[in-house]
C-alpha positions as CSV (number, residue, x, y, z in Angstrom):
1,X,0.0,0.0,0.0
2,X,1.3,3.5,-0.9
3,X,0.0,6.9,0.2
4,X,1.2,10.4,0.6
5,X,2.3,11.5,4.1
6,X,1.9,15.4,4.6
7,X,5.3,16.7,5.9
8,X,5.0,20.0,7.7
9,X,7.3,22.8,6.5
10,X,10.5,23.7,8.3
11,X,10.6,26.5,10.8
12,X,12.8,29.5,10.1
13,X,15.1,30.4,13.0
14,X,14.5,33.7,14.7
15,X,17.0,36.2,16.1
16,X,17.3,36.7,19.9
17,X,15.8,39.9,21.3
18,X,18.4,42.5,20.9
19,X,20.1,44.1,24.0
20,X,22.2,43.5,27.0
21,X,20.2,43.1,30.3
22,X,23.3,43.5,32.4
23,X,24.2,46.7,30.6
24,X,20.7,48.0,31.1
25,X,20.9,47.3,34.8
26,X,24.1,49.2,35.0
27,X,22.4,52.1,33.3
28,X,19.6,51.9,35.8
29,X,22.0,52.0,38.7
30,X,23.7,55.1,37.2
31,X,20.4,56.8,36.6
32,X,19.3,56.0,40.2
33,X,22.5,57.5,41.5
34,X,21.9,60.6,39.5
35,X,18.4,60.8,40.9
36,X,19.8,60.6,44.4
37,X,22.2,63.5,43.6
38,X,19.4,65.6,42.2
39,X,17.2,65.0,45.3
40,X,20.1,65.9,47.6
41,X,20.8,69.0,45.6
42,X,17.2,70.1,45.9
43,X,17.2,69.4,49.7
44,X,20.4,71.4,50.2
45,X,19.0,74.3,48.2
46,X,15.9,74.2,50.3
47,X,18.0,74.3,53.5
48,X,20.1,77.2,52.2
49,X,17.0,79.2,51.4
50,X,15.9,79.1,55.0
51,X,19.4,79.8,56.5
52,X,19.5,83.6,57.1
53,X,21.4,83.8,60.3
54,X,24.5,85.0,58.4
55,X,22.6,87.3,56.0
56,X,19.6,89.5,56.3
57,X,17.8,92.2,54.2
58,X,16.2,92.4,50.8
59,X,19.0,90.7,49.0
60,X,18.8,87.8,51.5
61,X,15.0,87.6,51.0
62,X,15.4,87.6,47.2
63,X,18.1,84.9,47.4
64,X,15.9,82.8,49.6
65,X,12.9,83.1,47.3
66,X,15.1,82.2,44.3
67,X,16.6,79.2,46.1
68,X,13.2,77.9,47.1
69,X,12.0,78.1,43.5
70,X,15.2,76.4,42.3
71,X,14.8,73.6,44.9
72,X,11.1,73.1,44.1
73,X,12.0,72.9,40.4
74,X,14.7,70.3,40.8
75,X,12.9,68.1,43.3
76,X,10.5,66.6,40.7
77,X,13.4,66.1,38.4
78,X,14.9,63.7,41.0
79,X,11.7,61.8,41.2
80,X,11.4,61.7,37.4
81,X,14.9,60.3,37.0
82,X,14.2,57.7,39.7
83,X,11.1,56.6,37.7
84,X,13.2,56.3,34.5
85,X,15.8,54.3,36.4
86,X,13.1,51.9,37.7
87,X,11.7,51.7,34.2
88,X,15.1,50.7,32.8
89,X,15.3,48.1,35.5
90,X,11.9,46.7,34.5
91,X,13.0,46.7,30.8
92,X,16.2,44.8,31.7
93,X,14.3,42.2,33.7
94,X,11.8,41.7,30.9
95,X,14.6,41.5,28.3
96,X,16.4,38.8,30.3
97,X,13.1,36.8,30.4
98,X,12.5,37.3,26.7
99,X,16.0,36.1,25.8
100,X,15.5,33.0,28.0
101,X,12.3,32.3,26.2
102,X,14.1,32.6,22.8
103,X,16.7,30.0,24.0
104,X,13.8,27.7,24.8
105,X,12.2,28.2,21.4
106,X,15.5,27.5,19.6
107,X,15.7,24.3,21.6
108,X,12.2,23.4,20.5
109,X,13.0,24.2,16.9
110,X,16.0,21.8,17.0
111,X,13.8,19.0,18.4
112,X,11.2,19.7,15.7
113,X,13.9,19.7,12.9
114,X,15.2,16.4,14.2
115,X,11.8,14.8,14.4
116,X,10.9,16.2,10.9
117,X,14.1,14.7,9.4
118,X,13.4,11.4,11.0
119,X,9.8,11.4,9.6
120,X,11.1,12.2,6.1
121,X,13.6,9.3,6.3
122,X,10.9,6.9,7.5
123,X,8.6,7.9,4.7
124,X,11.4,7.6,2.1
125,X,12.3,4.2,3.4
126,X,8.8,2.9,3.7
127,X,8.1,1.7,0.2
128,X,5.0,-0.5,0.1
129,X,3.6,-0.4,3.6
130,X,0.6,-1.8,5.5
131,X,-2.4,0.2,6.5
132,X,-1.3,0.2,10.1
133,X,2.2,1.4,9.2
134,X,0.6,4.2,7.1
135,X,-1.6,5.2,10.1
136,X,1.5,5.3,12.3
137,X,3.3,7.6,9.9
138,X,0.2,9.8,9.6
139,X,0.1,10.1,13.4
140,X,3.7,11.2,13.5
141,X,3.0,13.8,10.9
142,X,-0.1,15.0,12.9
143,X,2.0,15.3,16.1
144,X,4.7,17.1,14.1
145,X,2.1,19.6,12.7
146,X,0.8,20.3,16.2
147,X,4.4,20.8,17.4
148,X,5.0,23.3,14.6
149,X,1.8,25.2,15.4
150,X,2.7,25.5,19.0
151,X,6.2,26.7,18.2
152,X,4.8,29.3,15.7
153,X,2.5,30.6,18.5
154,X,5.4,30.9,20.9
155,X,7.4,32.8,18.2
156,X,4.5,35.2,17.6
157,X,4.1,35.8,21.3
158,X,7.8,36.4,21.8
159,X,8.0,38.9,18.9
160,X,4.9,40.8,20.2
161,X,6.3,41.0,23.8
162,X,9.7,42.0,22.5
163,X,8.2,44.9,20.5
164,X,6.1,45.9,23.5
165,X,9.2,45.9,25.7
166,X,11.2,48.1,23.2
167,X,8.2,50.5,22.8
168,X,8.0,50.8,26.6
169,X,11.7,51.9,26.8
170,X,11.2,54.4,24.0
171,X,8.1,55.8,25.7
172,X,9.9,55.9,29.0
173,X,12.7,58.2,27.7
174,X,10.3,60.2,25.5
175,X,8.3,61.0,28.6
176,X,11.2,62.8,30.3
177,X,13.3,64.3,27.5
178,X,12.3,67.9,28.0
179,X,12.6,70.2,31.0
180,X,8.8,70.6,31.3
181,X,8.3,66.8,31.2
182,X,11.1,66.1,33.7
183,X,9.6,68.7,36.1
184,X,6.0,67.3,35.9
185,X,4.5,65.3,38.7
186,X,4.3,62.2,36.5
187,X,7.6,62.8,34.8
188,X,9.3,59.6,33.8
189,X,6.0,57.7,33.8
190,X,5.1,56.4,30.4
191,X,1.9,57.4,28.7
192,X,0.8,53.7,29.1
193,X,1.3,53.9,32.9
194,X,-0.4,57.2,33.3
195,X,-3.5,56.0,31.4
196,X,-3.6,52.7,33.3
197,X,-3.2,54.0,36.8
198,X,-6.4,56.0,36.5
199,X,-8.4,52.8,36.6
200,X,-6.8,51.6,39.8
201,X,-9.6,50.9,42.4
202,X,-9.2,52.3,45.9
203,X,-8.1,49.9,48.6
204,X,-11.6,50.2,50.2
205,X,-13.0,48.4,47.1
206,X,-11.4,45.2,48.3
207,X,-8.7,42.9,47.0
208,X,-11.1,41.2,44.5
209,X,-11.6,44.6,42.7
210,X,-7.8,45.2,42.7
211,X,-7.2,41.8,41.2
212,X,-9.9,42.2,38.5
213,X,-8.3,45.6,37.5
214,X,-4.8,44.1,37.3
215,X,-5.9,41.1,35.3
216,X,-7.6,43.3,32.8
217,X,-4.4,45.1,31.9
218,X,-2.0,44.0,29.2
219,X,1.5,42.7,30.2
220,X,2.9,45.9,28.8
221,X,0.6,48.0,30.9
222,X,1.5,46.0,34.0
223,X,5.3,46.5,33.3
224,X,4.8,50.2,32.8
225,X,2.8,50.5,36.1
226,X,5.4,48.6,38.1
227,X,8.2,50.9,36.8
228,X,6.3,54.1,37.4
229,X,4.3,53.5,40.6
230,X,6.0,50.7,42.6
231,X,5.0,52.5,45.8
232,X,1.3,52.1,44.9
233,X,1.6,48.4,44.0
234,X,4.0,46.8,46.4
235,X,1.4,46.6,49.2
236,X,-1.7,46.4,47.1
237,X,-3.8,43.5,48.4
238,X,-5.2,41.5,45.5
239,X,-2.2,41.8,43.2
240,X,-0.3,38.7,42.3
241,X,2.7,38.1,44.6
242,X,5.0,38.2,41.5
243,X,3.9,41.8,40.8
244,X,4.2,42.9,44.4
245,X,7.6,41.3,44.5
246,X,8.8,43.2,41.4
247,X,7.5,46.5,42.8
248,X,8.9,46.0,46.3
249,X,12.4,45.1,44.9
250,X,12.4,48.4,43.0
251,X,11.5,50.2,46.2
252,X,14.2,48.4,48.1
253,X,16.8,49.0,45.4
254,X,15.9,52.7,45.4
255,X,16.2,53.0,49.2
256,X,19.6,51.3,49.3
257,X,21.0,53.6,46.5
258,X,19.6,56.7,48.2
259,X,20.5,56.0,51.8
260,X,23.9,54.4,51.2
261,X,25.0,57.5,49.3
262,X,23.8,59.7,52.1
263,X,25.6,57.4,54.6
264,X,28.9,57.8,52.7
265,X,28.5,61.6,52.9
266,X,27.6,61.5,56.6
267,X,24.2,63.1,55.9
268,X,21.8,60.5,57.3
269,X,19.1,61.6,59.7
270,X,18.2,59.3,62.6
271,X,15.0,58.2,60.8
272,X,17.0,57.5,57.6
273,X,19.4,55.4,59.6
274,X,16.5,53.3,60.8
275,X,15.2,53.0,57.2
276,X,18.7,52.0,55.9
277,X,19.0,49.3,58.6
278,X,15.6,47.9,57.7
279,X,16.5,48.0,54.0
280,X,19.8,46.1,54.6
281,X,18.1,43.5,56.7
282,X,15.5,43.0,54.0
283,X,18.2,42.7,51.3
284,X,20.1,40.1,53.4
285,X,16.9,38.1,53.9
286,X,16.0,38.3,50.2
287,X,19.5,37.3,49.1
288,X,19.2,34.2,51.4
289,X,15.8,33.3,50.1
290,X,16.8,33.8,46.4
291,X,19.9,31.5,46.8
292,X,18.3,28.9,49.1
293,X,18.4,25.3,47.9
294,X,16.7,22.5,49.8
295,X,19.5,20.3,51.1
296,X,19.9,17.1,49.2
297,X,17.8,18.2,46.2
298,X,18.0,20.6,43.2
299,X,14.9,22.4,44.5
300,X,15.6,26.1,44.5
301,X,12.2,27.8,45.3
302,X,13.4,31.4,45.1
303,X,12.3,34.3,47.2
304,X,9.4,36.9,47.0
305,X,9.2,40.2,48.8
306,X,5.5,40.4,49.4
307,X,5.6,43.4,51.7
308,X,8.1,46.2,52.2
309,X,7.3,49.2,54.3
310,X,10.5,50.3,56.3
311,X,9.0,53.4,57.9
312,X,5.9,51.8,59.4
313,X,5.2,51.8,63.2
314,X,7.8,54.4,64.0
315,X,10.6,52.7,62.1
316,X,9.9,49.1,63.3
317,X,8.7,48.5,59.8
318,X,6.5,46.0,58.0
319,X,7.9,43.2,55.8
320,X,7.0,39.8,54.4
321,X,9.4,37.5,52.7
322,X,8.4,34.1,51.1
323,X,10.2,31.1,49.8
324,X,8.4,29.5,46.9
325,X,5.8,30.9,44.6
326,X,2.8,32.3,46.5
327,X,0.9,32.6,43.2
328,X,1.0,28.9,42.3
329,X,2.0,26.8,45.3
330,X,-0.4,24.1,46.4
331,X,0.4,24.6,50.1
332,X,1.0,28.1,51.6
333,X,1.9,29.0,55.1
334,X,1.9,32.4,56.8
335,X,4.1,32.7,59.9
336,X,3.4,35.5,62.4
337,X,6.1,36.2,65.0
338,X,5.8,37.6,68.6
339,X,7.5,40.2,70.7
340,X,10.9,41.6,70.1
341,X,10.3,41.4,66.4
342,X,10.9,44.3,64.0
343,X,12.2,44.6,60.5
344,X,15.8,43.9,61.5
345,X,14.7,40.4,62.5
346,X,13.7,39.4,59.0
347,X,17.0,37.5,58.1
348,X,16.6,35.1,61.0
349,X,12.9,34.5,60.4
350,X,13.4,34.0,56.7
351,X,15.8,31.1,57.7
352,X,13.0,29.7,59.8
353,X,10.6,29.9,56.8
354,X,13.3,28.0,54.8
355,X,13.4,25.2,57.4
356,X,9.6,25.0,57.4
357,X,9.7,24.8,53.6
358,X,12.2,22.0,53.9
359,X,10.1,20.1,56.4
360,X,6.9,20.4,54.3
361,X,8.8,19.2,51.2
362,X,10.5,16.2,53.0
363,X,7.5,15.1,55.0
364,X,4.9,15.9,52.3
365,X,3.3,14.3,49.3
366,X,5.2,16.1,46.6
367,X,2.9,19.1,46.3
368,X,4.4,22.5,45.7
369,X,5.0,24.7,48.8
370,X,5.4,28.4,49.7
371,X,6.3,29.6,53.2
372,X,6.1,33.2,54.2
373,X,7.3,35.1,57.2
374,X,4.8,38.0,57.8
375,X,5.4,41.0,60.0
376,X,2.5,43.2,59.1
377,X,1.6,44.3,62.6
378,X,3.3,46.3,65.4
379,X,4.7,43.6,67.6
380,X,5.5,44.6,71.3
381,X,9.1,45.5,71.8
382,X,9.9,43.4,74.8
383,X,8.7,41.5,77.9
384,X,8.5,44.8,79.8
385,X,6.6,46.7,77.0
386,X,3.2,47.5,78.5
387,X,1.7,46.3,75.1
388,X,2.9,42.8,75.9
389,X,0.6,42.6,78.9
390,X,-2.5,43.4,76.9
391,X,-4.2,42.1,73.7
392,X,-4.5,45.4,71.9
393,X,-1.6,44.9,69.5
394,X,-2.8,41.3,69.0
395,X,-6.3,42.4,68.1
396,X,-5.0,45.0,65.6
397,X,-2.5,42.6,64.2
398,X,-5.2,39.9,63.9
399,X,-7.3,42.2,61.7
400,X,-4.3,43.0,59.6
401,X,-3.4,39.3,59.2
402,X,-7.0,38.4,58.1
403,X,-6.9,41.3,55.6
404,X,-3.5,40.1,54.2
405,X,-4.8,36.6,53.8
406,X,-7.9,37.9,52.0
407,X,-5.5,39.7,49.6
408,X,-3.5,36.6,49.1
409,X,-6.6,34.6,48.4
410,X,-8.0,37.2,45.9
411,X,-4.7,37.2,44.0
412,X,-5.3,33.5,43.1
413,X,-9.1,33.4,42.4
414,X,-8.9,30.3,40.2
415,X,-6.7,28.2,42.5
416,X,-7.8,27.3,46.0
417,X,-4.5,26.8,47.7
418,X,-4.3,25.0,51.1
419,X,-3.3,27.7,53.5
420,X,-2.0,27.4,57.1
421,X,-1.6,30.3,59.5
422,X,1.2,29.7,62.2
423,X,1.5,32.0,65.1
424,X,4.4,31.9,67.6
425,X,4.5,33.5,71.0
426,X,2.5,36.8,71.0
427,X,2.0,36.1,67.3
428,X,-0.2,33.1,68.3
429,X,-2.5,35.5,70.2
430,X,-2.5,37.7,67.1
431,X,-3.4,34.7,64.9
432,X,-6.1,33.7,67.4
433,X,-7.7,37.1,67.0
434,X,-7.6,36.7,63.3
435,X,-9.3,33.3,63.4
436,X,-11.8,34.0,66.2
437,X,-12.8,37.6,65.5
438,X,-11.9,38.4,61.9
439,X,-12.8,35.3,60.0
440,X,-9.3,34.3,59.0
441,X,-9.7,32.5,55.6
442,X,-7.2,29.7,56.0
443,X,-7.6,25.9,56.2
444,X,-5.5,25.2,59.3
445,X,-4.2,27.2,62.2
446,X,-1.2,26.2,64.3
447,X,-0.2,27.9,67.5
448,X,3.3,27.4,69.0
449,X,4.7,28.6,72.2
450,X,1.5,30.4,72.9
451,X,0.9,32.6,76.0
452,X,-2.9,32.5,75.3
453,X,-5.5,32.2,72.6
454,X,-6.8,35.7,73.0
455,X,-10.6,36.0,72.6
456,X,-11.2,32.3,72.0
457,X,-12.3,30.1,74.9
458,X,-12.3,27.0,72.8
459,X,-10.8,25.8,69.5
460,X,-14.3,25.7,68.0
461,X,-14.4,29.5,68.2
462,X,-11.8,29.7,65.4
463,X,-13.0,30.1,61.8
464,X,-11.4,26.8,60.7
465,X,-13.2,24.7,63.3
466,X,-11.7,22.7,66.2
467,X,-10.5,19.8,64.1
468,X,-8.2,22.2,62.2
469,X,-6.6,24.0,65.2
470,X,-3.2,22.7,66.2
471,X,-1.0,23.5,69.1
472,X,2.7,22.8,69.9
473,X,4.0,23.5,73.3
474,X,7.4,22.6,74.7
475,X,6.9,21.6,78.3
476,X,9.9,23.7,79.4
477,X,8.7,26.8,77.5
478,X,8.2,29.5,80.2
479,X,6.1,31.7,77.9
480,X,3.7,28.9,76.9
481,X,3.1,28.4,80.7
482,X,1.5,31.9,80.9
483,X,-1.9,30.9,79.3
484,X,-5.0,30.3,81.4
485,X,-5.8,26.8,82.4
486,X,-8.4,25.2,84.7
487,X,-10.3,27.1,87.4
488,X,-7.3,29.3,88.4
489,X,-7.5,31.7,85.5
490,X,-4.4,33.8,85.1
491,X,-6.5,36.5,83.3
492,X,-7.7,37.5,86.8
493,X,-4.4,39.3,87.0
494,X,-3.2,42.0,84.6
495,X,-1.3,40.5,81.7
496,X,-3.4,37.4,80.8
497,X,-3.6,36.7,77.1
498,X,-6.2,34.0,77.1
499,X,-6.6,30.2,77.5
500,X,-3.6,27.9,77.1
501,X,-4.3,26.3,73.7
502,X,-2.4,23.1,74.7
503,X,-4.9,22.4,77.5
504,X,-7.8,20.0,77.4
505,X,-10.0,23.0,78.2
506,X,-9.3,24.5,74.8
507,X,-9.7,21.3,72.7
508,X,-7.1,21.9,70.0
509,X,-5.1,19.1,68.3
510,X,-1.8,19.1,70.3
511,X,1.3,17.8,68.6
512,X,4.7,16.8,70.0
513,X,7.0,19.8,70.3
514,X,9.7,18.8,72.8
515,X,13.4,19.6,71.9
516,X,16.4,17.3,72.3
517,X,18.1,20.4,73.7
518,X,15.4,21.3,76.2
519,X,16.4,22.6,79.6
520,X,15.8,21.0,83.0
521,X,13.1,23.5,84.1
522,X,11.0,26.2,82.6
523,X,13.1,28.7,80.6
524,X,12.9,31.1,77.7
525,X,15.5,29.3,75.5
526,X,13.0,26.5,74.7
527,X,10.6,29.2,73.6
528,X,12.7,29.7,70.5
529,X,13.2,26.1,69.5
530,X,10.0,25.4,67.6
531,X,11.6,25.9,64.2
532,X,14.8,24.0,65.0
533,X,15.9,21.8,62.1
534,X,15.0,18.1,62.6
535,X,12.9,18.9,65.7
536,X,9.5,17.3,66.6
537,X,7.8,20.6,66.2
538,X,9.2,21.4,62.8
539,X,8.3,17.9,61.5
540,X,4.7,18.3,62.7
541,X,4.4,21.8,61.3
542,X,5.6,20.5,58.0
543,X,2.8,17.8,58.0
544,X,0.2,20.5,58.8
545,X,1.5,22.9,56.1
546,X,1.4,20.0,53.6
547,X,-2.3,19.4,54.3
548,X,-1.7,16.2,56.4
549,X,-2.6,17.5,59.8
550,X,-4.2,14.1,60.6
551,X,-0.8,12.5,60.4
552,X,0.9,14.6,63.1
553,X,2.6,12.9,66.1
554,X,-0.1,13.8,68.7
555,X,0.7,14.7,72.2
556,X,-1.5,14.5,75.3
557,X,-3.1,17.8,76.3
558,X,-2.2,19.4,79.6
559,X,-4.9,19.3,82.3
560,X,-5.7,20.9,85.6
561,X,-6.7,18.6,88.4
562,X,-7.9,21.7,90.4
563,X,-6.3,20.6,93.7
564,X,-2.8,21.3,92.4
565,X,-0.8,22.9,89.6
566,X,-1.6,22.0,86.0
567,X,-0.1,18.8,84.7
568,X,1.8,18.5,81.3
569,X,2.1,14.8,80.3
570,X,4.9,15.8,77.9
571,X,7.2,16.8,80.7
572,X,8.6,13.3,81.3
573,X,8.6,12.0,77.7
574,X,12.0,11.7,76.0
575,X,12.2,14.0,73.0
576,X,13.0,12.6,69.6
577,X,14.7,13.9,66.4
578,X,13.1,13.8,63.0
579,X,15.9,14.0,60.5
580,X,13.9,13.7,57.2
581,X,16.7,11.3,55.9
582,X,19.4,13.9,56.7
583,X,22.7,13.2,58.4
584,X,22.9,16.5,60.3
585,X,20.9,17.5,63.4
586,X,20.5,20.6,65.5
587,X,19.9,24.2,64.6
588,X,22.2,24.7,61.6
589,X,20.8,26.8,58.7
590,X,23.1,25.8,55.9
């Protein structure tokens, strides 16, 4: 039997998107340094305009007025140049992505060419073939045709996005190439960004409205907005984590360039010193998250800067750093810390998030994971801080946490991720408020080292239901001893933070959380051991985050026999180590 087999045409190779991402990033850095210089120049002129102690009279007044006008004219130029620098950075990031896509397409074309040559050879060698052999050749031709169609679609998309990226750069410079444009409030913002930002809904419209607006924009409009208005997007609930991350990285980069230059010149104010310290801590945490690889694997989840607000709460700051992709992960955790936590703590807490990611990966079922350290509330400063002895900060933080989770949910409307909220220390009281009073939209809640569950008298008061409330308490943890238990309620005295969630009164699912390094009696060291690598607590938290809370190693709840002090059955149990197949133990991070 003979028949004609349709052979699809070859695919012409395409050139890589032109440009040097590294060179563009260097240009961005130079422009950003220039923006800092312009801003400093403007500030100095403003100060000179008001310094009349050495000069008085009409001439001094005239000079002062001129200096003020001069300063006000140059201040917008600094902001314009900063927007241009941020835009160039966005262009460089997109160009690198486009060039990577081009490499992938070239690889696909090579595979296609090889398969096409093989098919031609098979047809030429076939001669008189059976019906089934003809059907096999036709199927190969059909697959090859579909392969060609997919590659053609990829090429078309690449060419379109490359053109959009180049047009964006042209518009960026065209929007700031005259003195009047450079001095305008929106100088350096492309026409695309200026038009698109008008439709941005107010925060009061809710995260769903923000997400709908964002998803209705083209990729070019989104890039233009991130470059021009990162300060309006980095904390916008409802935006994808990837967009917030890009905006917040631009803000971080700008802060470091501005403040480090002032530091070199000895011109930092006390508030700017705080801001710089917070920025450097964030950069350190982000560098760790970006470079982290799960030990024993090739899994490199990458970092995301979901929240960056270094001036919040009097300089304590707000920040959230994640490992993994918050936009796509099957299992997501949000870890809320307790007292003594400010923005300078983010490197250490990011390492804890990495260990939790590791635990969820090792003990899980292969689903994708993202773990996020979230400091979006004003945590009390220390044990002696009056705020520590009340639930005011916890209640405010609980509302903020619930709002943050709503934003995270809204940014993934078509993908119902399994989410776990974990609260440690005072952060457990904060998380309890979110779940008991503000309808926290997660699937599981885990409280560790908790001094009290805030407004909840029982686990059933939580939005997730009692079966999905978990508690880990080290029997030597002094802070976890402070919760109310039995008839002798500690909230009779000032400083009570609610019911002890590890007690049978509360009814949570308690898991083993003892440490092989635990002390002999109650102490504060054991309060910080819940995220220790290979610990009981970390293993069980990993199971919960992975959606397998029913598989935790359960622990007996503490109880109060009323005639004497409360009893913790875990006190006399020998702690174990859960090594996840690793050879190292203890608290090491690398």
